[in-house]
C-alpha positions in Angstrom: -14.5 42.4 6.5 -14.5 38.5 7.4 -11.8 37.6 9.9 -8.9 35.7 8.5 -7.8 32.4 10.4 -4.6 33.0 12.2 -1.6 30.8 11.2 0.2 29.4 14.5 3.7 28.6 15.3 5.1 26.5 18.1 8.7 26.3 19.8 10.0 23.3 21.4 13.8 23.6 22.9 14.1 26.8 20.6 13.1 24.9 17.6 10.3 26.8 15.7 7.6 24.9 13.9 4.8 26.2 11.5 2.8 27.6 10.3 -0.3 25.5 11.3 -4.0 26.0 11.3 -6.1 25.3 14.6 -7.1 22.1 13.0 -3.6 21.1 12.6 -2.6 22.3 16.1 -5.7 20.0 17.5 -3.9 17.1 15.6 -0.7 17.9 17.3 -2.2 18.0 20.7 -3.9 14.6 20.1 -0.5 12.9 18.9 1.3 14.6 22.0 3.8 16.7 19.8 2.7 19.6 21.8 0.7 20.1 25.3 -0.9 22.9 27.0 2.5 24.4 28.1 4.2 24.4 24.7 5.0 28.2 23.6 3.1 29.3 20.7 2.7 32.7 18.8 0.7 34.1 16.1 -0.1 37.7 14.8 -2.8 38.0 17.1 -0.6 37.8 20.3 2.7 39.7 21.1 4.9 37.3 22.2 5.5 33.5 22.5 2.8 32.4 25.3 1.8 28.9 26.7 -0.7 27.4 24.6 -3.3 27.4 27.5 -3.2 31.2 27.8 -4.1 31.8 24.3 -7.4 31.3 22.5 -6.2 27.9 21.6 -7.3 26.9 25.0 -10.6 26.0 23.7 -8.7 22.8 22.0 -7.9 21.3 25.3 -11.8 21.2 26.0 -12.2 20.3 29.8 -8.6 19.2 30.4 -7.3 20.1 33.5 -4.3 22.3 33.2 -1.4 20.9 35.3 1.8 22.4 36.7 4.7 22.7 34.1 7.9 20.6 35.0 10.3 22.3 37.0 13.9 22.1 35.8 16.3 20.8 38.4 18.8 23.0 40.0 22.3 22.1 40.1 23.4 22.7 44.0 26.9 22.2 43.2 27.1 25.8 41.3 24.8 28.0 43.0 23.3 31.0 40.9 23.3 34.7 42.0 19.9 35.9 43.4 19.6 38.0 40.6 20.5 35.3 37.9 18.1 34.9 34.7 18.7 31.8 32.5 19.6 32.9 29.0 17.3 30.7 27.5 14.5 32.8 28.8 15.4 35.3 26.1 16.7 32.9 23.5 15.1 33.5 20.1 13.5 30.5 18.3 16.2 28.9 16.2 14.8 29.4 12.6 17.9 27.9 10.8 16.9 24.5 12.2 15.4 22.3 9.3 11.8 22.5 9.3 9.8 19.3 10.0 6.1 19.0 10.7 6.2 16.1 13.2 9.0 14.1 14.6 10.1 10.9 13.1 9.0 9.0 15.9 5.5 9.6 14.8 5.8 8.5 11.4 8.9 7.4 9.3 10.7 9.3 6.7 10.9 7.5 3.5 13.0 7.5 0.3 10.3 6.9 -2.2 12.5 7.4 -5.4 13.2 3.8 -6.5 9.5 2.7 -5.6 8.1 5.5 -7.6 9.8 4.2 -10.5 8.8 0.4 -10.1 5.2 1.7 -9.7 5.1 3.7 -12.5 6.5 0.9 -14.7 3.8 -1.6 -13.0 0.9 0.9 -14.0 2.3 1.2 -17.7 2.6 -2.4 -18.0 -1.1 -2.9 -17.3 -2.0 0.0 -19.4 -0.1 -1.6 -22.3 -1.4 -5.1 -21.4 -5.0 -3.8 -21.8 -4.1 -1.8 -25.0 -2.8 -5.0 -26.6 -5.8 -7.3 -25.7 -8.1 -4.6 -27.5 -5.7 -4.5 -30.5 -5.4 -8.3 -30.8 -9.0 -8.7 -30.7 -9.9 -6.0 -33.3 -7.0 -7.7 -35.6 -9.2 -10.7 -35.9 -11.1 -10.8 -39.1 -14.2 -13.1 -38.2 -16.6 -13.6 -35.3 -15.2 -17.0 -35.0 -11.7 -15.8 -34.6 -12.4 -13.5 -32.0 -14.5 -15.8 -30.0 -11.6 -18.3 -29.8 -9.2 -15.4 -28.7 -11.5 -14.6 -26.0 -11.9 -18.2 -24.9 -8.0 -18.3 -24.8 -7.8 -15.0 -22.7 -10.4 -16.3 -20.2 -8.4 -19.6 -19.4 -6.8 -19.7 -16.0 -3.2 -19.3 -17.5 -4.4 -16.3 -19.3 -6.2 -14.9 -16.5 -3.1 -15.4 -14.0 -0.8 -13.9 -16.5 -2.9 -10.6 -16.8 -3.9 -10.8 -13.1 -0.3 -10.6 -11.6 0.8 -7.3 -12.9 -2.6 -5.9 -11.6 -1.9 -7.3 -8.1 1.8 -6.1 -8.2 0.5 -2.4 -9.4 -1.9 -2.5 -6.5 0.5 -3.6 -3.8 3.2 -1.1 -4.9 0.4 1.6 -5.0 -0.6 1.0 -1.4 3.1 1.0 -0.1 3.8 4.1 -2.1 0.6 5.7 -0.8 1.5 4.9 2.8 5.0 6.2 2.4 4.1 9.4 0.6 1.5 10.4 3.2 4.1 9.9 6.0 6.6 12.2 4.2 4.0 14.7 3.7 3.5 14.7 7.4 7.5 15.6 7.6 7.2 18.2 4.9 3.7 19.9 5.2 2.8 19.3 8.9 -0.4 17.1 10.1 -2.6 15.7 7.3 -6.4 15.2 7.3 -5.7 11.5 6.7 -3.0 9.3 8.2 -0.4 7.1 6.4 -2.8 4.0 7.5 -5.6 5.9 6.7 -4.6 6.4 3.2 -4.6 2.6 2.6 -7.4 1.2 4.7 -10.1 3.9 3.4 -10.4 2.1 0.2 -11.7 -0.8 2.1 -14.2 1.2 4.2 -17.9 1.3 2.3 -19.1 4.9 1.7 -16.3 6.6 3.0 -14.1 5.0 0.0 -15.9 7.6 -2.2 -13.8 10.5 -1.2 -11.2 9.7 1.6 -8.8 8.0 -0.8 -9.0 11.0 -3.0 -8.4 13.4 0.0 -5.3 11.6 1.0 -3.9 11.8 -2.4 -4.8 15.6 -2.6 -2.9 16.0 0.6 0.0 14.2 -1.2 -0.5 16.8 -4.1 -0.6 19.8 -1.7 2.7 18.8 0.2 4.9 18.3 -2.8 3.4 20.2 -5.7 1.1 22.8 -4.3 -2.4 23.4 -3.4 -3.3 25.1 -6.8 -4.1 22.9 -10.0 -5.4 19.4 -8.8 -6.5 18.2 -12.2 -4.3 15.3 -12.1 -5.6 13.9 -8.9 -9.3 14.7 -10.3 -8.5 12.8 -13.6 -6.9 9.8 -11.9 -10.1 9.6 -9.4 -12.8 10.0 -12.1 -11.0 7.4 -14.3 -10.6 5.0 -11.4 -14.6 5.2 -10.5 -15.3 5.2 -14.0 -13.6 1.8 -14.6 -15.0 0.5 -11.4 -18.6 1.5 -12.4 -18.5 0.0 -15.9 -17.2 -3.2 -14.9 -19.5 -3.7 -11.9 -22.6 -2.3 -14.0 -21.9 -4.8 -16.6 -21.1 -7.7 -14.6 -25.0 -7.6 -13.9 -26.1 -7.6 -17.3 -23.3 -9.3 -19.2 -23.1 -13.3 -19.4 -20.1 -14.8 -17.0 -18.0 -15.8 -19.9 -17.7 -15.9 -23.8 -18.7 -19.7 -23.8 -21.9 -18.5 -22.2 -22.3 -15.4 -24.3 -21.9 -17.5 -27.6 -24.6 -20.1 -26.1 -27.0 -17.3 -25.8 -26.2 -15.9 -29.2 -25.0 -12.6 -27.5 -21.2 -12.8 -28.1 -20.9 -9.8 -30.2 -22.2 -7.5 -27.4 -20.2 -9.4 -24.8 -17.1 -8.6 -27.2 -17.7 -5.0 -27.5 -18.5 -4.3 -24.0 -15.5 -6.3 -22.6 -13.6 -4.0 -25.0 -15.1 -1.1 -23.4 -14.2 -2.3 -20.1 -10.7 -2.9 -21.1 -10.5 0.6 -22.5 -11.7 2.1 -19.1 -9.1 0.0 -17.3 -6.5 1.4 -19.7 -7.5 4.9 -19.0 -7.4 4.4 -15.3 -4.0 2.8 -15.4 -2.8 5.7 -17.5 -4.0 8.2 -15.3 -2.5 6.6 -12.3 0.8 6.3 -13.7 0.7 10.1 -15.0 -0.2 11.2 -11.5 2.4 9.0 -9.7 5.2 10.2 -12.2 4.1 13.8 -11.4 3.9 13.3 -7.6 7.3 11.1 -7.5 9.2 14.1 -9.3 7.9 16.4 -7.0 8.5 14.4 -3.8 12.2 13.9 -4.9 12.7 17.6 -5.3 10.8 18.4 -1.8 12.7 15.6 -0.1 16.2 16.0 -1.8 18.6 13.6 -0.5 17.7 13.7 3.2 15.0 11.0 3.1 15.7 8.3 5.8 14.1 5.0 5.5 12.6 4.1 8.8 13.4 0.9 10.5 
């Protein structure tokens, strides 16, 4: 039978944390949360043991093992020769609130209000895209539709439509950073950091999957690791809208006026409607996902979320 990966726990000052995979323990080592002398346990070993005395020693690489710190002895109160510190036999405190990483690594955030504002911003963009489609189709003649498109492509209209998009984008990135930080507290080390949940959108090639991985981590932390349909639908709708917009940008005229000058306003209008439809779908899927994750995050975090300084 294939060997099942062991789940590890660690204990610091009697406070037990876990379970963690070897990959997560490696992340904890890199961030300094644990070290070679931290007591760890898994079902493979009988008792709490310093990390460097277990199979996790391989995670330390070539690091030289240094002696552990020696607790100072209070000379004013000498101990009997056979005295043994009680902490030697103390059991880990399982009643302590579980948290995967200390708040000094990443802050813990109350995302409830931000999640509501983000959902509202996304739905505003969804309805704006649908409204432009409906208003276009309500025009009876091609000349009326051309005049409407010309108006919508004015600087004032572009600013009016672009501002909610920019607002939703900023709120989304802030929310995702904070939700990823909260995921570290609830579920332990993640494969994408809070900062990475934001900057991977701007890194070529890696932007195809790392932002999705970060959102999947948030889903796993607050909803569970089962059905990722909402995350997958959001990611597919997002890239579909981007692909359609970028693809058509190379073949369509730059504006309705240029399309009319080349007698191609009809195709320009219908392809623009398709782009708006794809954008509306993307906004709706994002809003649906944020609503689901925000509700789950609120239930998981409870009233204990602390806004970081």
